[in-house]
Residue frames relative to the residue before (quaternion, step in Angstrom):
aa qw qx qy qz dx dy dz
X 1.0000 0.0000 0.0000 0.0000 0.00 0.00 0.00
X 0.2668 0.8067 -0.5074 0.1436 3.65 1.14 0.27
X 0.6607 0.4903 -0.3280 0.4642 3.69 0.78 -0.83
X 0.6876 0.4483 -0.3020 0.4849 3.61 0.77 -0.96
X 0.6364 0.5606 -0.3341 0.4112 3.56 0.86 -0.90
X 0.6483 0.5344 -0.2943 0.4554 3.48 1.09 -0.96
X 0.6618 0.5074 -0.2950 0.4664 3.53 0.95 -0.97
X 0.6764 0.4938 -0.2871 0.4650 3.59 0.87 -0.93
X 0.6632 0.5146 -0.3114 0.4453 3.58 0.87 -0.89
X 0.6628 0.5123 -0.3100 0.4497 3.53 0.88 -0.96
X 0.6860 0.4815 -0.2886 0.4628 3.59 0.92 -0.89
X 0.6440 0.5333 -0.3237 0.4428 3.62 0.92 -0.84
X 0.7328 0.4412 -0.2332 0.4626 3.56 1.03 -0.81
X 0.4271 0.7027 -0.4777 0.3093 3.63 1.11 0.00
X 0.5524 -0.6496 0.4001 0.3359 3.65 -0.94 0.74
X 0.2055 -0.7280 0.6369 0.1491 3.49 -1.35 0.36
X 0.6958 -0.4466 0.3492 0.4410 3.58 -1.33 0.17
X 0.5927 -0.5864 0.4005 0.3802 3.65 -1.00 0.73
X 0.6342 0.5283 -0.3537 0.4400 3.68 0.96 -0.75
X 0.6403 0.5364 -0.3223 0.4455 3.53 1.00 -0.82
X 0.6655 0.5088 -0.2786 0.4697 3.52 1.03 -0.85
X 0.6485 0.5281 -0.3082 0.4533 3.54 1.03 -0.93
X 0.6286 0.5114 -0.3287 0.4851 3.61 1.08 -0.80
X 0.6450 0.5341 -0.3126 0.4484 3.58 0.93 -0.84
X 0.6566 0.4947 -0.3140 0.4749 3.60 0.94 -0.83
X 0.6106 0.5211 -0.3692 0.4683 3.58 1.10 -0.67
X 0.6598 0.5114 -0.3068 0.4573 3.63 0.87 -0.94
X 0.6432 0.5574 -0.3261 0.4115 3.61 1.03 -0.82
X 0.5859 0.5827 -0.3839 0.4121 3.61 1.20 -0.20
X 0.5022 0.6341 -0.4467 0.3824 3.59 1.26 -0.13
X 0.6739 -0.5610 0.3352 0.3447 3.53 -1.18 0.73
X 0.8671 0.1811 -0.1221 0.4477 3.61 -0.84 0.96
X 0.4527 0.7039 -0.4544 0.3052 3.59 1.22 -0.04
X 0.2052 -0.7858 0.5798 0.0651 3.56 -0.94 1.05
X 0.8119 -0.0397 0.0415 0.5809 3.58 1.09 -0.59
X 0.1814 -0.7548 0.6205 0.1109 3.59 -1.21 0.57
X 0.1070 -0.7847 0.6098 0.0301 3.55 -0.71 1.10
X 0.1695 -0.7624 0.6165 0.0997 3.58 -1.18 0.65
X 0.0780 0.7921 -0.5979 0.0952 3.51 -0.90 0.88
X 0.5472 0.6530 -0.4273 0.3026 3.63 -1.27 -0.18
X 0.7501 -0.4582 0.2632 0.3976 3.52 -1.31 0.13
X 0.5990 0.5782 -0.3586 0.4223 3.55 1.16 -0.58
X 0.5212 0.6090 -0.4091 0.4360 3.56 1.27 -0.43
X 0.7103 0.4195 -0.2481 0.5078 3.60 1.08 -0.75
X 0.7829 0.4271 -0.2046 0.4035 3.54 0.77 -1.00
X 0.2835 -0.7720 0.5016 0.2685 3.48 1.20 -0.85
X 0.4404 0.7144 -0.4293 0.3336 3.60 1.30 0.15
X 0.1637 -0.8478 0.5012 0.0572 3.59 -0.13 1.27
X 0.5143 0.6167 -0.4388 0.4032 3.56 1.26 0.20
X 0.6340 0.4965 -0.3613 0.4701 3.58 1.11 -0.22
X 0.6576 -0.4915 0.4022 0.4052 3.54 -1.37 -0.38
X 0.3728 -0.7071 0.5650 0.2047 3.54 -0.82 1.04
X 0.2256 -0.7775 0.5771 0.1078 3.56 -1.05 0.85
X 0.0319 0.7981 -0.5984 0.0625 3.58 -0.73 1.21
X 0.1823 -0.6934 0.6772 0.1654 3.44 -1.42 0.37
X 0.1802 -0.7391 0.6431 0.0879 3.54 -0.98 0.97
X 0.1352 -0.7708 0.6211 0.0425 3.55 -0.82 1.07
X 0.0415 -0.8451 0.5328 -0.0165 3.50 -0.44 1.17
X 0.6202 -0.5891 0.4019 0.3269 3.60 -1.36 -0.02
X 0.6933 0.3840 -0.2973 0.5324 3.67 1.15 0.30
X 0.5473 -0.6834 0.4125 0.2515 3.57 -1.11 0.81
X 0.8147 0.0314 -0.0086 0.5790 3.61 1.17 -0.18
X 0.5900 -0.5547 0.4371 0.3915 3.55 -1.30 0.39
X 0.4998 -0.6301 0.5103 0.3044 3.44 -1.37 0.36
X 0.6372 0.5536 -0.3715 0.3867 3.60 -1.19 0.32
X 0.7905 -0.3437 0.2168 0.4582 3.61 -1.34 -0.16
X 0.7536 0.3822 -0.2455 0.4752 3.71 1.03 -0.44
X 0.2657 0.8142 -0.4775 0.1962 3.54 1.33 0.43
X 0.6835 0.4796 -0.3044 0.4585 3.53 0.91 -0.87
X 0.6251 0.5165 -0.3531 0.4667 3.62 0.98 -0.76
X 0.6469 0.5383 -0.3009 0.4486 3.56 1.00 -0.88
X 0.6300 0.5359 -0.3346 0.4516 3.55 1.03 -0.75
X 0.7910 0.3296 -0.1681 0.4873 3.64 0.91 -0.80
X 0.7636 0.3141 -0.1743 0.5365 3.54 1.04 -0.68
X 0.0947 0.8101 -0.5669 0.1153 3.60 0.67 1.04
X 0.6352 -0.1490 -0.7468 -0.1289 1.56 -2.36 0.86
X 0.4970 -0.5401 0.5563 0.3897 3.51 -1.51 -0.05
X 0.2075 -0.7960 0.5621 0.0860 3.56 -0.95 0.88
X 0.0323 0.7939 -0.6055 0.0451 3.53 -1.10 0.76
X 0.3056 -0.7438 0.5716 0.1632 3.59 -1.23 0.44
X 0.0365 -0.8150 0.5777 -0.0267 3.59 -0.83 0.92
X 0.1013 -0.7474 0.6498 0.0943 3.48 -1.24 0.60
X 0.0378 0.7997 -0.5959 0.0636 3.57 -1.01 0.85
X 0.3494 -0.7377 0.5451 0.1913 3.51 -0.91 1.01
X 0.0557 0.7909 -0.6058 0.0659 3.53 -0.80 1.09
X 0.8441 -0.0593 -0.0316 0.5319 3.52 -0.67 1.16
X 0.7454 -0.4257 0.1996 0.4725 3.51 1.01 1.03
X 0.7092 0.3997 -0.2900 0.5032 3.61 1.18 -0.02
X 0.3954 -0.6899 0.5561 0.2419 3.49 -1.10 0.81
X 0.1282 -0.7691 0.6243 0.0479 3.58 -0.77 1.16
X 0.2009 -0.7677 0.5999 0.1022 3.60 -1.12 0.62
X 0.0455 -0.8050 0.5912 -0.0195 3.52 -1.06 0.88
X 0.2157 -0.7073 0.6533 0.1625 3.56 -1.15 0.67
X 0.1237 -0.8422 0.5245 -0.0176 3.49 -0.63 1.22
X 0.1398 -0.7600 0.6307 0.0710 3.64 -0.77 1.02
X 0.0984 -0.8037 0.5867 0.0168 3.54 -0.98 0.93
X 0.1890 0.7465 -0.6281 0.1117 3.52 -1.05 0.80
X 0.5904 -0.5925 0.3806 0.3944 3.60 -1.14 0.30
X 0.6334 -0.5415 0.3930 0.3887 3.58 -1.16 0.49
X 0.6454 0.5084 -0.3231 0.4697 3.62 1.00 -0.72
X 0.6180 0.5352 -0.3384 0.4659 3.63 1.03 -0.81
X 0.6667 0.5214 -0.2844 0.4504 3.49 0.98 -1.04
X 0.6499 0.4949 -0.3201 0.4799 3.63 0.89 -0.85
X 0.6757 0.4747 -0.3316 0.4562 3.66 0.75 -0.87
X 0.6595 0.4965 -0.3215 0.4639 3.65 0.93 -0.77
X 0.6336 0.5324 -0.3191 0.4618 3.60 1.00 -0.76
X 0.6895 0.4802 -0.2693 0.4706 3.52 1.07 -0.78
X 0.4810 -0.6877 0.4089 0.3585 3.56 1.31 -0.11
X 0.4108 0.7384 -0.4654 0.2633 3.61 1.12 0.47
X 0.6668 0.4361 -0.2673 0.5420 3.49 1.42 -0.07
X 0.5681 -0.5859 0.4255 0.3910 3.61 -1.15 0.23
X 0.4914 0.6811 -0.3986 0.3684 3.57 1.26 -0.32
X 0.2225 -0.7911 0.5585 0.1129 3.60 -0.98 0.76
X 0.5569 0.6852 -0.3742 0.2834 3.54 1.22 -0.51
X 0.6487 0.5411 -0.3509 0.4041 3.59 0.94 -0.80
X 0.7602 0.3963 -0.2406 0.4552 3.59 0.57 -1.09
X 0.6307 0.5147 -0.3575 0.4577 3.60 1.16 -0.51
X 0.6456 0.5118 -0.3033 0.4787 3.59 1.13 -0.70
X 0.7925 0.3786 -0.1730 0.4457 3.60 0.68 -1.13
X 0.4838 0.5556 -0.4941 0.4617 3.57 1.25 0.41
X 0.5915 0.5435 -0.3563 0.4774 3.61 1.35 -0.20
X 0.7156 -0.4477 0.3031 0.4422 3.60 -1.19 0.22
X 0.0521 0.7754 -0.6214 0.0995 3.61 -0.94 1.01
X 0.1549 -0.7540 0.6229 0.1392 3.52 -1.27 0.43
X 0.2818 -0.6833 0.6329 0.2307 3.59 -1.14 0.56
X 0.1735 -0.8284 0.5277 0.0726 3.57 -0.39 1.29
X 0.8037 0.0214 -0.0014 0.5946 3.56 1.06 -0.47
X 0.0418 0.7786 -0.6261 0.0021 3.59 -1.15 0.70
X 0.5603 -0.5641 0.4693 0.3841 3.52 -1.18 0.46
X 0.6087 -0.6179 0.3602 0.3434 3.52 -0.98 0.99
X 0.8962 0.0445 -0.0456 0.4391 3.52 -0.99 1.05
X 0.7058 0.4570 -0.2908 0.4564 3.66 1.09 0.10
X 0.8196 0.3669 -0.1776 0.4025 3.60 0.36 -1.14
X 0.5531 0.6618 -0.4017 0.3079 3.62 1.03 -0.71
X 0.7136 0.4178 -0.2713 0.4926 3.67 0.59 -1.02
X 0.6482 0.5096 -0.3573 0.4387 3.67 0.90 -0.58
X 0.6294 0.5197 -0.3219 0.4797 3.58 1.10 -0.84
X 0.6554 0.5165 -0.3107 0.4551 3.58 0.85 -0.92
X 0.6515 0.5186 -0.3142 0.4559 3.57 0.96 -0.83
X 0.6599 0.4990 -0.3023 0.4734 3.54 1.02 -0.88
X 0.6683 0.4765 -0.3296 0.4665 3.67 0.85 -0.75
X 0.6147 0.5159 -0.3486 0.4842 3.60 1.07 -0.61
X 0.6424 0.5073 -0.3229 0.4751 3.57 1.03 -0.74
X 0.6047 0.5555 -0.3548 0.4470 3.62 1.04 -0.59
X 0.6318 0.5281 -0.3175 0.4703 3.53 1.12 -0.83
X 0.6557 0.5236 -0.3021 0.4523 3.59 0.98 -0.92
X 0.6560 0.5045 -0.3135 0.4657 3.60 0.99 -0.89
X 0.6747 0.4997 -0.2956 0.4557 3.61 0.88 -0.91
X 0.6853 0.4801 -0.2909 0.4640 3.54 0.90 -0.89
X 0.6167 0.5280 -0.3589 0.4605 3.67 1.07 -0.51
X 0.6522 0.4786 -0.3137 0.4972 3.56 0.98 -0.76
X 0.6455 0.5316 -0.3364 0.4330 3.63 0.99 -0.84
X 0.6156 0.5805 -0.3380 0.4121 3.55 1.12 -0.68
X 0.7171 0.4007 -0.2299 0.5218 3.55 1.09 -0.81
X 0.7185 0.4393 -0.2832 0.4588 3.70 0.97 -0.69
X 0.6451 0.5242 -0.3340 0.4444 3.59 1.17 -0.38
X 0.7367 -0.4201 0.2950 0.4401 3.56 -1.33 -0.13
X 0.6109 -0.4914 0.4146 0.4619 3.66 -1.15 0.10
X 0.8013 0.0163 0.0250 0.5976 3.56 1.03 -0.83
X 0.3306 0.7443 -0.5331 0.2291 3.56 -0.83 0.85
X 0.6649 -0.4824 0.3764 0.4284 3.60 -1.32 -0.04
X 0.6586 -0.4578 0.3864 0.4554 3.61 -1.20 0.17
X 0.6454 0.5348 -0.3375 0.4284 3.56 0.92 -0.82
X 0.6047 0.5568 -0.3511 0.4483 3.62 1.04 -0.69
X 0.6825 0.4951 -0.2906 0.4524 3.53 0.93 -0.90
X 0.6931 0.4631 -0.2926 0.4686 3.61 0.93 -0.86
X 0.6120 0.5522 -0.3423 0.4509 3.57 1.08 -0.71
X 0.6488 0.5052 -0.3039 0.4811 3.54 0.99 -0.84
X 0.6488 0.5134 -0.3230 0.4595 3.58 0.90 -0.77
X 0.7151 0.4591 -0.2911 0.4394 3.58 0.66 -0.99
X 0.6035 0.5509 -0.3534 0.4554 3.56 1.08 -0.71
X 0.6682 0.4952 -0.2834 0.4775 3.60 1.00 -0.81
X 0.6608 0.4886 -0.3150 0.4747 3.61 0.94 -0.79
X 0.6460 0.5026 -0.3407 0.4626 3.59 0.98 -0.64
X 0.6611 0.5079 -0.3027 0.4620 3.53 1.02 -0.77
X 0.6493 0.5239 -0.3126 0.4541 3.60 1.16 -0.58
X 0.7117 0.4520 -0.2486 0.4768 3.56 1.14 -0.64
X 0.4907 -0.6473 0.4949 0.3086 3.57 -1.31 0.38
X 0.4606 0.6436 -0.4801 0.3784 3.46 0.39 1.28
X 0.4153 -0.7059 0.5430 0.1857 3.44 -1.32 0.72
X 0.0798 0.7931 -0.5953 0.1012 3.58 -0.36 1.24
X 0.4661 -0.6553 0.5120 0.3019 3.55 -1.00 0.85
X 0.6139 -0.5265 0.4218 0.4099 3.59 -1.12 0.57
X 0.8031 0.2927 -0.2008 0.4786 3.57 -0.95 0.75
X 0.3153 0.7682 -0.5030 0.2397 3.57 1.32 0.21
X 0.6264 0.5493 -0.3788 0.4029 3.68 0.92 -0.76
X 0.5555 0.6251 -0.3953 0.3799 3.66 1.12 -0.47
X 0.6427 0.5398 -0.3101 0.4465 3.55 1.09 -0.88
X 0.6560 0.4742 -0.3027 0.5031 3.60 1.25 -0.46
X 0.7670 0.4215 -0.2269 0.4272 3.56 0.71 -1.13
X 0.6849 0.5235 -0.3171 0.3953 3.59 0.98 -0.68
X 0.4907 0.6376 -0.4451 0.3932 3.61 1.31 -0.15
X 0.8173 -0.0625 0.0884 0.5660 3.63 0.81 -0.85
X 0.1408 -0.8426 0.5131 0.0830 3.62 0.36 1.16
X 0.6332 0.5582 -0.3171 0.4325 3.50 1.11 -0.88
X 0.6262 0.5309 -0.3532 0.4487 3.60 1.01 -0.75
X 0.6898 0.4727 -0.2927 0.4638 3.68 0.90 -0.85
X 0.6345 0.5202 -0.3440 0.4566 3.59 1.06 -0.69
X 0.6530 0.5106 -0.3045 0.4692 3.59 1.04 -0.77
X 0.6613 0.5219 -0.2949 0.4510 3.52 1.02 -0.95
X 0.6396 0.5333 -0.3411 0.4361 3.66 0.94 -0.81
X 0.7123 0.4223 -0.3102 0.4670 3.67 0.66 -0.95
X 0.6257 0.5538 -0.3519 0.4219 3.60 0.96 -0.74
X 0.6582 0.5059 -0.2844 0.4796 3.54 1.10 -0.89
X 0.6462 0.4987 -0.3387 0.4680 3.56 0.92 -0.75
X 0.6338 0.5037 -0.3441 0.4756 3.65 0.97 -0.70
X 0.6796 0.5036 -0.3072 0.4361 3.55 0.94 -0.82
X 0.6898 0.4439 -0.2523 0.5134 3.47 1.29 -0.52
X 0.4183 -0.7116 0.4589 0.3287 3.58 1.35 0.16
X 0.4049 0.6881 -0.4929 0.3458 3.60 0.96 0.83
X 0.3159 -0.7832 0.5067 0.1733 3.55 -0.35 1.26
X 0.0645 0.7771 -0.6250 0.0374 3.55 -1.18 0.68
X 0.2818 -0.7139 0.5934 0.2425 3.53 -1.29 0.21
X 0.1550 -0.7715 0.6127 0.0731 3.49 -1.21 0.45
X 0.0714 0.8003 -0.5815 0.1278 3.51 -0.64 1.28
X 0.8385 -0.0865 0.0319 0.5371 3.62 -0.59 1.14
X 0.7527 -0.4183 0.2407 0.4478 3.57 0.92 0.90
X 0.6497 0.4697 -0.3322 0.4970 3.56 1.32 0.06
X 0.2385 -0.7931 0.5529 0.0918 3.50 -0.95 1.09
X 0.0953 -0.7887 0.6070 0.0228 3.50 -1.07 0.75
X 0.2126 -0.7856 0.5612 0.1508 3.69 -0.17 1.13
X 0.3039 -0.7675 0.5412 0.1600 3.56 -0.96 0.94
X 0.0723 0.7969 -0.5814 0.1476 3.53 0.23 1.37
X 0.4259 -0.6538 0.5605 0.2774 3.51 -1.05 0.82
X 0.6284 -0.5430 0.3897 0.3980 3.52 -1.18 0.36
X 0.6272 0.5270 -0.3332 0.4668 3.53 1.09 -0.74
X 0.6614 0.5019 -0.3025 0.4681 3.60 0.95 -0.86
X 0.6338 0.5325 -0.3263 0.4563 3.57 0.95 -0.83
X 0.6655 0.5181 -0.2840 0.4562 3.53 0.94 -1.00
X 0.6364 0.5288 -0.3172 0.4634 3.55 1.07 -0.86
X 0.6714 0.4924 -0.2946 0.4691 3.58 0.89 -0.91
X 0.6763 0.5048 -0.2810 0.4569 3.55 0.93 -0.88
X 0.6054 0.5277 -0.3358 0.4922 3.60 1.16 -0.64
X 0.6484 0.5207 -0.2920 0.4724 3.51 0.98 -0.85
X 0.6696 0.4774 -0.3023 0.4821 3.55 1.00 -0.81
X 0.6022 0.5683 -0.3589 0.4308 3.62 1.01 -0.83
X 0.6488 0.5093 -0.3122 0.4713 3.65 0.96 -0.83
X 0.6674 0.5010 -0.2963 0.4646 3.55 0.93 -0.85
X 0.6395 0.5278 -0.3134 0.4629 3.52 1.00 -0.82
X 0.6572 0.5191 -0.2911 0.4625 3.57 1.02 -0.89
X 0.7538 0.4016 -0.2040 0.4785 3.55 0.96 -0.89
X 0.4685 0.7216 -0.4383 0.2602 3.58 1.24 -0.35
X 0.7287 0.4244 -0.2553 0.4730 3.62 0.65 -1.07
X 0.6388 0.4922 -0.3743 0.4577 3.70 0.74 -0.65
X 0.6215 0.5395 -0.3316 0.4613 3.56 1.02 -0.77
X 0.6483 0.5134 -0.3123 0.4676 3.59 0.96 -0.92
X 0.6545 0.5266 -0.3150 0.4417 3.56 0.91 -0.95
X 0.6423 0.5178 -0.3159 0.4685 3.60 0.97 -0.91
X 0.6750 0.4848 -0.3008 0.4678 3.59 0.90 -0.83
X 0.6347 0.5033 -0.3572 0.4650 3.66 0.99 -0.61
X 0.6249 0.5138 -0.3445 0.4762 3.60 1.06 -0.73
X 0.6412 0.5059 -0.3210 0.4795 3.60 0.92 -0.82
X 0.6754 0.4986 -0.3144 0.4431 3.61 0.84 -0.94
X 0.5914 0.5856 -0.3894 0.3945 3.63 1.02 -0.56
X 0.7527 0.3502 -0.2135 0.5150 3.57 1.21 -0.52
X 0.7700 0.3673 -0.1919 0.4852 3.62 1.19 -0.38
X 0.4709 0.6758 -0.4651 0.3243 3.65 1.16 -0.23
X 0.2233 -0.7759 0.5772 0.1223 3.62 -0.36 1.14
X 0.8135 0.1728 -0.1867 0.5230 3.51 -0.79 1.15
X 0.2836 0.7962 -0.4963 0.1982 3.61 1.21 0.27
X 0.6501 0.5263 -0.3301 0.4376 3.61 0.85 -0.84
X 0.6898 0.4937 -0.2792 0.4499 3.54 0.86 -0.99
X 0.6304 0.5427 -0.3060 0.4631 3.53 1.17 -0.81
X 0.6930 0.4679 -0.2761 0.4739 3.53 0.91 -0.98
X 0.6123 0.5453 -0.3457 0.4563 3.61 1.04 -0.69
X 0.6769 0.4946 -0.2877 0.4631 3.57 0.95 -0.92
X 0.6473 0.5289 -0.2938 0.4636 3.60 1.02 -0.85
X 0.6700 0.5015 -0.3017 0.4567 3.55 0.97 -0.83
X 0.6913 0.4589 -0.2845 0.4801 3.54 0.94 -0.91
X 0.6158 0.5369 -0.3535 0.4557 3.58 1.08 -0.58
X 0.7559 0.3968 -0.2102 0.4765 3.59 0.87 -0.90
X 0.7897 0.3181 -0.1736 0.4950 3.68 1.05 -0.64
X 0.4092 -0.6971 0.4894 0.3274 3.54 1.15 -0.59
X 0.6141 0.5458 -0.3523 0.4482 3.62 1.26 0.08
X 0.3649 -0.7559 0.4959 0.2226 3.59 -0.58 0.99
X 0.1753 -0.7597 0.6110 0.1372 3.58 -1.10 0.56
X 0.2777 -0.7842 0.5195 0.1952 3.61 -0.18 1.11
X 0.2506 -0.7727 0.5688 0.1290 3.51 -1.06 0.86
X 0.1149 -0.7576 0.6376 0.0791 3.50 -1.11 0.73
X 0.6699 -0.4817 0.3505 0.4432 3.62 -1.14 0.31
X 0.6333 0.5348 -0.3374 0.4461 3.63 0.99 -0.74
X 0.6697 0.4889 -0.2925 0.4763 3.58 0.93 -0.96
X 0.6183 0.5386 -0.3509 0.4522 3.60 1.06 -0.66
X 0.7034 0.4531 -0.2686 0.4773 3.65 1.00 -0.92
X 0.8087 0.2204 -0.0844 0.5388 3.63 0.97 -0.78
X 0.0326 -0.8432 0.5355 0.0352 3.65 0.55 1.02
X 0.6275 0.5489 -0.3541 0.4237 3.63 1.00 -0.74
X 0.7011 0.4721 -0.2711 0.4606 3.52 0.87 -1.01
X 0.6765 0.5145 -0.2759 0.4488 3.55 1.14 -0.76
X 0.5296 0.6776 -0.4104 0.3032 3.59 1.18 -0.55
X 0.6646 0.4926 -0.3795 0.4143 3.73 0.66 -0.80
X 0.6534 0.5135 -0.3195 0.4554 3.62 0.94 -0.85
X 0.6402 0.5364 -0.3188 0.4481 3.52 0.98 -0.78
X 0.6335 0.5316 -0.3058 0.4718 3.53 1.04 -0.94
X 0.6628 0.5379 -0.2888 0.4335 3.51 0.87 -0.97
X 0.6606 0.5113 -0.2753 0.4759 3.51 1.05 -0.94
X 0.6403 0.5300 -0.3077 0.4631 3.56 1.05 -0.78
X 0.6553 0.5270 -0.2964 0.4527 3.48 1.08 -0.91
X 0.6564 0.5112 -0.2944 0.4702 3.51 1.04 -0.80
X 0.6649 0.5183 -0.2835 0.4571 3.49 1.05 -0.92
X 0.6421 0.4853 -0.3198 0.4999 3.63 1.08 -0.64
X 0.6353 0.5074 -0.3446 0.4693 3.60 1.00 -0.62
X 0.6463 0.5261 -0.3092 0.4581 3.55 0.98 -0.82
X 0.6562 0.5206 -0.2942 0.4603 3.52 1.03 -0.92
X 0.7100 0.4657 -0.2585 0.4606 3.56 0.95 -0.91
């Protein structure tokens, strides 16, 4: 995997904005954190008015307390954080899971598709525990590229450009998840840096010992019929389980999303201009408080109109 490892390592170590690094270092003070990854659209745009997206990789497989078992199986745990840096309030949505869970998901050992599909996209390692987590994280992100490229080989055309294979893969992963994406959503990912994805695909195929031919910019993976059927069976199972897994995670998040009320209040005000006052009770019980908040918003919108 030397070629792929080099590409992954160089990208992960690219610099980020100082504010993004400062927020990551703040998150790294949480108990047991081994590495902090940053990803998402702000990596490309630098727009700090939005929500920063981080993954915390820690040394334990699940949270403590009554939801520990759910956390162990329905990762990641999700939380929302606000931090004032240089006079500006920055906001972050943070997903947390163990480094071992992350590695297993990246390697495709679980039915989940979200980890390898997300981390085949641009990512930065903003902080790691000294001398321990860096190589492990790089290995996991390289494994995510191999997993994604393997599915792309079977889900894509018999022959086509690297873009054709990635587009087919992302369309399939969106369809497998419980998320609403406009048609062509994959274009907003791939069009940013087509050369990066083309290079990543062939490097991942080589790392996976997956033979392919390349003629005039067109790639053709050399999968045997038995291997193609095996990959497609594996994909069919993941597609079948994708939405039920998403539903289970949403139910879990309703009870475990740390800072959910503040996150929802900020999102509502950002998109509607209508403030949602928070009380300690609403902070502790966001699910119970939601119907009342919706009713107040409806009345406020009617009064405004």
